C-alpha positions, 0 to 999 in steps of 0.5 A: 767937087773941086774947091774954087781957090785951090783946085783941091777936092774937099775930101783931099783937103780933109785928108791933108788936114788930118795928116798935118794934125798927125805930123804935129802930134808926132813932133810934139811927142818927140819934143817932149822926150827931148825936153825930158832928156834935157831936164834929166841932165840937171839931176844927173849932174847934181848926183855926180857932184854929191857923190864926189863930195861924199867920196872926198869927205870920206877920204878926209874924215873916215870916221864920218863915213856913215853920216856922209853916206846917209846925207848923200843918199837923202840928197841923191833921192831928192835929185832923182825925185826931180828927174822922175817928176820931169818924166811924169810931166812928159805924159801929163802935158 
């Protein structure tokens, strides 16, 4: 049986609808990954700036190297936690 308005059978219309749903799902999955990639840029830049600061601080006052390194590790861990949170949200949403 052909649909009166479009001239397409119901079976064909259902098949096209399923294809559109699959295409939409694939596009959304790709956009989630792109969003995560963009979200990971911030923590990456933050860790880079923190490492730069720790290196400069150690060069200026070598006796504080241990304290600066400890603070750098804590800051880098917090920044990395943000990136991991974004990674997990990709799979949840």
